[in-house]
N, C-alpha and C positions, 0 to 999 in steps of 0.2 A: 519665503517659505524656508524653514530650517531643513538641514540635511535629514534629520530624523523623520520629520513630517513627509518630506519628499520620498524617502525610502519606504515608509509605510504606505504611502499612496501608490507607489509602483507595485508593491506586493499585493495590495488589495485588488488593483485593477487587473494585474496579470494573472495572479494565482487563484483568486477567489471568483472574480467576475469573468476571467478568461477573455479579456479584450486586448486589442492592439494599442500600442502607445507610440506617439510621435512627439519628439522634443524639438521645439522651435526656438531659435535664438535670433535676437535682433542684430542686423548688420548695418544699421543706420536708421535714420529717421523714417518711420513707417515701412521699413523693409525687414522682412523676416524670412528665414530659410530653415528647412528641416536639417538638423544636425545628427539626430539619432532616431532610430526606429527599433521597436521591440515587439515581440508577441510571446505568448506562453511557450512556444516551441523554439524561439530564437531570441536569446537574451544577450547576445554578444556585445551589443553597443552599450548596454546599461549594466553589465556585470559588475563593474567597479562601484556603481551607485548602490547596488544591492548589498555590497559588502560581503559577498560570499554566502549570503543567507539563502541558499537554494537547497531545498530538501532532497531533490533527486535530479538526475540528468534530464534536461529539457528535450525530450525526444519529439521530433516533428515528423509526420508521416503523410504521404500523398497516396491516394487510392484511385484506381481506375478499374471499372468492371466491363466485361464484354457487352457489346451492344445487343447480342442475341439473348432473349429471355427464354430460359428453359428451366427444368427442374434443378439442373446443376449449373451454377454460374461460374465463370472463370473470373478470378479476382487477382489483380496485380498491385503490389505496393512497393514503395521505396521509402526508407526512413533514415534519419540521421540525428545524432547529437551535433548540432550545428558547429560546436566549437572543437570537436574531436577529429574532424576531417575523415570520416568514414561514411560510406553509403551502404546500407543493407537493402537487399531486394528479396522479394518472395512472390511466388505465383502459385495459386492453389485453386482447387475446386471448392465450391461452397454451396450450401442449400439455399432455399428461397428466404430463409430467415437470417442468412449471413452469420451463422454461428462461429465459423472458423475466423472470420474477420473480427468478431467481437473478442474471441480468445486472444488474437494477436494484439489487439489494442491493450488488453490487460497484461499480457506477457511482457510487452515492451514498456509499459508505463507511459504511454503516449500522452503528451500535453496538448498537442495541436494537430489537427487533421485537415489536409487540403483535399477538397472534393470538387468535382466538376459542377458548374452551374447547370441548372435544369435545362433540358432541351426536349424536343418532341420525341415521344416514344419511350423515354427512360425516366420520366418524372417519378413514377411509382418506385422504381428500384433505388433512385437517389434518395427518395423520401425514407426508405427503409434504412439506408446507410446513415442518413442524418439522425434518425431516431436512435440508432445504436451508438453513434458518436456521442450524442447527448446523454444517453443513459450511463455511459462510462465516465461522464464528467470531463470530457475532452473538448477544448475550444475548437470551433469550426470556422474554416476560412474557405469561401467559395472562390474558385478561379475559372476563368474562361476555358472552354473546351479546347481552344487552340493551344493553350499552355501545355496540354498533355500530348501534343504531337511529337512524333519521334524523328522528324526530318533531320535535325542537327545533333541528335543525342550522341551518336558515335564520335563525331568530331569533338564535342564538348568533353566527353569522357576521356578521349585520347589526351587532351590537354590537362585534365584534372588529375588523372590517376598516376601513381608512382610507377606502375608497371610500364616498361618501355615498349611492350608490344602494342600494336594497334588495338583499339577497344573492340573491334569486330572479331578479334581472335578469342575474346573472353567468352566462356560458356554462358555467363549471366546475360549477355546481350541477346540471347535467343528468346528471352522472356519478354515478349513484345508489350504486354500490358504493364509489366513492371518498368520497362524502359520509358513508357509514356508517363508513368508516375515520377520516374527519375527526372525527366525533362521538366515537369512542373515544379518539382522540389528545387532543382538547381536554379531555376529562374526566380523562384520565390525568395531563396536565400541570397541571391545576387552573387553566387559563387564565381561566375565568369568575369565579374567586374573587378575582382581583386587579384592582381597578378601573383600575390604571395601564395595563392591556393594552388597554382599550377604545379603539377607533379607531386602533390602532397596527399592526395586522397587515396583511400583504399576501398575497393568494391568487394563485397562478400555476399553470399546467399544464406538467408536465414531459413532453417528447417523448422517448420511449425510443429512437427511431430516429436521433436527432441525434448519437449517440455509438456507437463500436464496442462490440459486446457482448463481455464477458469473463465467464467462469464461474470457479468456485473452482479447477478443475483448471488453467485457463490461468494464473491468478494464481500457482499453485505452480510450474508448468512454466517460467514466464518469470522466476521469482524477483523478482516485481515489488516486493513490500514486505519489510521486514526480518523475519527469523524470530527466535524466542526465543534460538536458539543460534548466531546469526551472530557469528563472531568479528571480522570486519572489516566496516566499513560498505559496502565495495565489493562485498560478496557479494550485495547486492540492487540492483536498478536504481534504486530510490528513494535508497538510500544513495550510490550512485555519482553521481547527478545533483544531489544536494542540496548545493549550495554557496551556498544562500540565506543572506542576512545578517539576515533578519527572520523572526520567528515566523509572520507572515501569509504570507510567501513560501513557507516550508516546508509549511504546510498547503495552500496552493494547488497546489504541486507534487504532493502526494499525490492531490489531487482530479483534476488533469490526467492523471496516469498511469492512473487508473481510468476516465477519460472521453476516450479518443482520438477525435479529430474525424473526421467523415464528409464535411465540406464541403471541397472542393478549395480554394476561395477562402480559407477561414479558415486552413487549413494553410499555404498559401503566404504569407499575411499574417504568421503567426508566424515562418516561416522567414526572411522578409526582415528582420524585426526582429533575429533571432538573427545573421543575416549582418552587420548593421550593427555589432554589438558584436564580432563575430569580426574584422572588417576594421579596426576602430579600437581598438587596444590601450589607448590613453590614455583614451578614453571609457569603456571597460569598467572599467578599474582605478579611475578617478575615481568612477564611480557606485557601485562596490562598496565601496571602502575609505574614501572621504571622506563619502559621503552615506548609503547604505543602512545602513551599520554602526551608525549612531546613531539609527535609527528604532525606537521601542518597539512593543509589540504594540497596534496601533491598534484592532483589533476588541475586545480586552479592555478597553481604555480607554473605548471607546464604550459597552460594556455597563455599566461602572461608572456612567457618567452616566445611562444609561437607567434603571437600578435605584436611582438616587438614593443611591449609595454613594460618590460622588466627593467629593474634598476639594480644598483649594487646591493640594496637590502634583500632583493629576491635571490641574488647569487648567494648571499650569506645564509639565507634560509635553506637553500638547497645544500649548501656546504654543511650546515649543522645537521641535516638529515644523514648525509654521507658519513660523518664522523661517528654517528650512532650505530651504523650498521655492524661494526665489529662487536658491539655489545649484544645485538640480536644473535649473531653467529656464535659468540661465546656461550650464551645461555643455552642455545640448542645443542652445542657440543657437550654441554654438561649433563645432558639427559642420559641416565644410566640404563634405563630399561630398553633392551635390544628390540623388543616387540614394536616399540614406537619410534626408535631412532631412524630406521630406514624410511618410513613414510614421511616423517618430519623433514628429513634430509632432502628427499625427492621434491617435496612441495615448497620448502622454504630455504633451508640452509644452502643448498647448491645454487639456487637462484640469487640469493643474497651475496654469495661469494663471487658471482660473476663480476668481472672487472667493471667498476663504476667509480670514477674519481674526478673530482673537481679540484684543481690545484688551489692552494691557499693564497690567492691573490690579495685577500682582504686582511686588513689590520684588525686582529681579533681583540686587541687590548681596549679598543674603543666601543666594543659591542654593548657593554653594560650601560653605556650612556646613549645608546642608539645612534652612535656616530658611525657612518660607513665610509671609510676612506681606503685608498689604495696603499699598500705597503710601499714605503720609499725605496726599498731594495730593488724594485722592478724597473727603476729609471734613474739615470744619473742626475737629471735636473731635480727630480723629487728628492733624491738623496742629499743634494746640496742645500735645497730649501729646508729640508727637515733638520739638518745640522744647525742651521741658523735659528730655526724656531726653538730647538732644544736649548741652544745657548741663551736665547732671550728668556726662555722659561726659567732657566737657572738664575739669571740675573734678577728676575722678578722675585724669586724666592729669597735671594740675598737681601733685596730691598725690604721684603716682608719682615725678615728678622731684625734688620736695622731699625725700622719703624717701631717694631715691638719693644726693642730696648729703649728707644727714645721716649716712648709713651709709658713704659712700664706695664705693658699689657702682654698677657700670655698668648702666644700665637696659636691659632687653630682651636682656641677655647673662648677667647674674648675678642681677638683680632683675627680677621679672616681675609685671605686673598681670593677673590672670586671673579669669574668672567660673567659680568652682568649683561643681560640681553640688550640693554640700551647704552650703558656707559662703557662696555667692554671691560678689560681688566682693571679692577680697582679694589680698594680695601673696604672692609665693613667692620664697624664696631657695634656691639650691642648697645641699645638705647640708654641703658643705665651707665655705661662707661663713656658715652659720647662727649661728656664735658671735658675730657682731657685734651681734645683738639681745639677747644675754643681759644680764640685770641692767639693762635699759632699760625703765622703767615705761610709756613712751608706746607701746610695741609689745606687743600681746597675741597670743600664739601660739594658732593654731586647731587644727593637727594636724601631725604629722610623717609623711611618706609616702616612698616610694622615690625619687620625683623631687624631693624637697626639703621644706622647712619652710614651712607656710602661716601667715601672721600678718596682723594688721590694725591700724588706728589708730582713735581715737575719731571723727575726721573722716570716714574712709572708711566706718566702720560706719554713720554717719548718712546718708551719701550712698547707701550700699547699700540701706538700708531704704526711702528715698524712691524709689530707682530701681525696686525690686521692686514698690512700690505703683503707680507710674506704668505699669509694664509690664503689671500685672494689669488696670489700667483700659484700657490700649491693646487688650489681647486681648479684653476684654469688649465694647468699642466696635466692634471690627472683626468680631466673630462674625456679626453681622447682615449686614455687607457681604460676608463670605465666602459666605454662602448666596446672596446676590444674584449674585456673580461666578460661582459654580458653576452657577446656573440659566441665566445668560446663555450660559456655555460649553456647557451641555447642549443648548441650542437648536441648536447646530451639529452634533449627533450624526449626522444624515444625511450631512452633508458630510465628517465624520471617516470614516464608513464608506466613502463614495465614494473618499476619498483613500487609505484602506487598500487598496481594490480596485486602484487605479492602481499603487500602490507594490508590491503583491504581484505583480501581472502583470510589472512591470519587474524585480523580483527574480528571478523564475523564468526570464525570457528571458535575463537577464545570466548566470544560473547555467548555462543551456544553452550559452551562448557560452563560458563559462569552461571547462566540461568538454570542449567540442569542440576548444578550442585546446590544452589541457594534457594530452590523452590521449597515450599513447606514440607513436601516429601520429595526426595531426590528423584529425578527422571531416570529412565532406563534406556539402554540401547535396544531398539527393536530389531527383531529378526525379519529380514525382507525376503519375500518370495518373488520369483520372476513374474512378468506380466502374464495374466491368464492362468496362473497356477497358485495353489495353496489357498488357505483361508485367512481371514482376519479375526484374530482372537486377542482380546485385551483383558487383562486381569486388573481389577480395581482401578479402572480408568477415571480420570478427572478432567474437567475443563480447565486448561492452564490459566485462563484469564479470570474465571469465576473464583478459583481457589485463592487468588491473590487479593481479593477484595476484603476490606476490613470487616471484622466481626462475622466472618463466614467460616463455618466448619463444614467443609465440602463432604457430601456423602458419595463415596465411590461406588461404581457399578461395573459389573463385568459385561463384556460384549463378545458375542459369538456370531460371526457371519460365515457360515459354512456352506460350501457348495452342495446343493441337493437337499439340504435339510433346513437351513435358515438363511436363505439368500434374501428373502423379502420379509422385513420385520414390520409388523403392524403394532404400534404403541398406543394404547388407550389409557385414560386416567383423568383425574381431576384437573381443572384449570389451575395453573401455577404449581402443578405437582412435579415438574421437572422433565416433561416429555421433550420440550424444545432443547433444553440444555443437553439431554442425553444424546439426541441424534446429531446435534451440531458438534458436540465434542468429538464424535467419531470422525467427522470431516476434518476438524482442526488437527487431530492426532495424525490422520492419514497425510495431511499436507506437511506437517512438521517432519514426519518420517521421510518424506520424499525430498525435502530440502537438506536432509542430512543431520537434523537435530535429534537429540534424545527426546523421549515422549513421557508424559505424565501418567505412568502406569507402574505396577510392580512387575508385570511381565507383558510382553507384546510381540505379536507376529502379524505382519501385514502383507498383503499382496500389493503389487504396484498398479495403481489406477491410472487410466489414460486421461480421465477428466473427473471433476467433481461438479455435479449439476444440482442446483438447489432451487426450490420453490418455497419461499418463506413469506411472511406477512407482506402483502402488497398494499399500496396506498393509491388513492385517487390521483389522477393527473388531469384535472378537469380543464385546465387551460389548453391541454393538448388533445382533449376529447377522449381520454382514456379512463374508463371507470375502474374501480377496484377489481371487478370480476374480469373485465377485458385484460387488465394487466396480468392477472392470475393465469388466464388462458394463454396469453402470449408466452409467459415463462414456461408453462407446461408444454406448449407446442415445441418450444426450443429443446426441452428435455427429450421429448419423444423422437425428435428428428436427429438429435446429436448423440444420444447415448449409444454405447456399444456394450458388448458382454463384459468389457473390462472397466466399465465406468462405476462410479459411486453416485447414487441418487439420494437426495435428501428432500423430503416433502413434509413441510410443517403446515398441516391443515390444507384442505383443498375443497372447493365447491361451496364455501360458506357465503359467497356473494350473490347467490341466486336462490331459487326455491329449494326446499329440503329435498324434494324428489329428484329434481334436475341435478342438484349438487351430489347427492348420493350416487345417482346413475353415472355421472362423469367420474367420480372417485373410483367406483367399482370397475368401470371400463378401462380407466388409465392403469389401475393396479393390475388388472388381468393382463393387459398388453405388456407391461413391464415383466411380469412373472413368466408369461408364455412366450413372448416374442423376443424381448431384449435379453432376458436372463442374466441380469447383472445384480450386484449387491445393491439393495435399496432399503430405505427406512421411511416409514409413513406414520407420522403422528396425526391422530384423527379423533374427532368426537362422533363420527359415524360408527357406532358400535356394531351395526349390521355388517360392516366391512370385514369383521373378524371371521365371518362364515367362509371367507376365501380359503381358510386352512383346511376345510373339508374337501375342497376340490384340487388343491395343489400342495404336494408334500414339501415344496420349497418355501412355503409360507410359515411363519411362526408368529404367534400372538404373544405380546408382552404388555404389561401394565405397570404404571407407577402406583405404589402402595399408598393408601390413605387409611388411617384408623378412624372408624365411625363410632361415635359415643353411644353407649348402650342406654337402657332405661326406657322411659315412655316415649310417646310420639314427639314430644317437645325436643328430645335429645337426638332424634333420628338423623338430623343433618348436621350435627356438630362434628367437624372433620379436623383431624390432625394429619398434615402432610408429612410423609416419612421420606420422600425423595428416593426411594429404593425401587429398582426395576426388577420385576419378577415375571416368570412365565404365567400365561393365562390372560383372561379378559376382564376388563373393568366395565361394567354396564351402566355406570353413572358418570355425570360430568361435574356435579357439585357447583354449578354456576351460581346458585343462590349463596353458597358459602363465600364466594368471591365478593358478592354484593355486600355481605356482612363485613368482610375485611375492610372494605373501603367506606364503611360507615354510612350505608344507605339508611334512610329513616326507618325505624322499627316497624311502623305500620306498613310500609311498602314491602319489607322483607316478609312479614307475616302473611300479607295478601298473596305474595308470590308463592309461599309455601302451600297455602290453601289451594291455589289454582293448580299447582303442580300435583298435589294429592288427588284433586278431582280428575285431572287428565290421566294420571296413572291408574286410578280406579276404573275409569271408563275404558282405558286401553286393556286393562287386565280382564274386565268383564267381557269385552268384545272378543278378546283372544280366547277366553275360556269357551264362549259360545260358538266360536268359529272352529274349535278343535273337532276333528272327526268328519268334517265335510269333504267329500271327494270333489275333484275338479268338475266332474259331470253334474253333481248335485248343485254346485254353485251356479254353473252355466244354465242348467235347466230352470232352477228357481228364479234366476235373474230374468230369463226370457219370459216365463209365465207371468211373473209379477209385472213386467213391462207391458205385456198384452192387456192385463187387467186394468192397469192404470190408464192406458190409452183409451180403452173402452169407457172407463169411468169419466175421463175428461170429455169424451164426445157427448155422453148423455148429459153431463152437467151443463155444457155449453148449449146443448139443444133445449134444455129446460129453461133457459134464460135466467133472469134475475129473481124469478119467483121462488126458487129452491132456497130453503134456509140451510144453515150450517149443519144442523142435526140431520136434515134430510140427505144432504150430500154424504155425511159420514155413514148413514144407514145404507145408502146405495152402494158404497164401497164394500161394506161388510157383506151385502147380498151378493155382489159379484164374486167375492172370495168364496162364499158358501157354495156357489154354483160351480166352482172349479175344484173338485176333490183332489186332482193331481197336485195342484199348488198347495192345498192344505196339508198334504202328506209329505211334501218336500222338506227335508231336514234343515236345509239352509234357510228356507222361508220361515220355518218355526223359530229359528234363532233370531232372525230379524224382527219377527212379530213380537218376540219376548222383550225386545228393547223398548 
């Protein structure tokens, strides 16, 4: 198996299938042993085989829930990037759908989740957790319940943590469920079996509320991350915004998109930095093209030092980064605008100025040839050997010139002195000139190859042997010094990681600025209101991904979510008319604003949302026993239980998976609950046109519709529709489904039949509606009761008459019973029914 095939196999198994991998090696005849193990959340053993092709940090998480089942569950988690030596813990209350747990998986970008094996009494709860883990695309690993015990956790943490205090003094150890999860995670990662981990870990507490909550449905609705079938990188928000030049920047961008900020101060700080790079084109281009482009993956470099896998080449890479830092600093110091100089200095310049230095132990003259050797000045033995090597090299050059004169060949044009990988130092003549050494005993041919004929002389052979011996001595002498240099460089690991954080932050901010400037229409800086305050008003808003698609001229629309007057928007209109795009772009813009990016509008003001909850097109999951309608109801239940007055709700159709009446009843009840009880900003795209009647009962509801131009003329033209993709106030009372059938080239006969049937149903409905107008509730109830009594009596007499009564006699009997009941004959509702 080639390395490329092996690497592709590992990526397929770990990242797409979410499976564990074991690598076995032969230790003799019929004897094998495991040498490496890996899982989606722990790639340490095979990181080199992957060649650094890891899209994001492999976060692994363990979860433990309280055994007591109640409306509010206690959930404790512990998570880590296995190679960074940090443990994060969190403990929180959750509802019976585990909405907070789902948000945490999304926030952290978890790749693998450890969960307890099923046991008596908690199978249902563990089943819910498994379903959530699966819906988020996270690999699942079940562990024995005993692994989650806390008996030894304080002792283990005391040995692992950098903090010299005993672990029981740390506040995080009071989180008993989280500590159980920590015990399982430490055991799974084998952290205690590697002494190099002792005293290296950091323990911190993650606050779930510091970031906007997102669930798997919102991730899908907003096209946040790339899908497996995305043809263009602009089809996802991550792909659109990712103009980062460094691997650490790309990973941080993915993290930021899943962790939109809740702090107004932090959001505005990022916005000001983005504005600095938007305003100064030269600054932005210099940072991107001259500085960031040459920065390697510093986190991966730091990991190699931590795990004692680094070599002299890694030291050189770190050194090359260091010598570029003055360039960054000089560029920032050249910023003339005082408005931006202080924020840039606080975030970048001052941190880059912090003392960070790796001495130049390495010989830089050999870097271009990818030779990494210690400078001879650092050791007397090396200095002596180097002098002899330099003298030999000089003598070789003298020999080169003498051979050139003897053969009459111009050196370095037709006669070359080269260090061949097989023959060592020797001469090479081009094949056209090779005849000049024929029949000359002082020249011995080594080999003939495409690029010429290699040959040597007795003097050069002697010098080559001595040169090889001295080089071997040089390498042997410097090997101890290499270890010393690598160890010195490894002591700078924390500073390398800190530098990686600064440059990753810079890379993402500059990428935001790049996208904001180079969009078809430049993005603007949104004005942000504190949580629970202000409205969300967008002028000429666009969907950032849609407008980047080829051959699309995006139609802009205004958005006004105002407290008390337009909190709940009901959007009706034709299929494919732009309802879904309109409501989703509002969610995308809100998320972009809270990660600190500019937004695709001409003007924008937004309030800070605590979560974005979405219910968009669901699909069957028959293998798991979940129908489309069940999936739809599960998502909606999550919305109703998770939403607060500061949330943003996006509902794209609801109730289509069941009967029309049931579906409409659910849609009405859900909408009414959101308007009356939750009172948050929400958007509902629907084909239930009756739902627009909500506006008559609640002033916070507003009806919008997407505009379609309907062709005039005769009946034949009635359904010829032109979609304008413009959103305006008011109601659209048609869906134009037949128009969509025409667009996808249904057979003309089928389309005509559908039109005729639709006309019949509309005529019947209109006639029925006209005749039903004017009936009071009392008339309807009285007429229905009297008619039922007549029909019951008629049925009794018909059955009593046996089979002897003809159809005509049965009809006459019914008419006679009606004539005998003047009250029924005079009832207005009965008259309208009789007319049908």
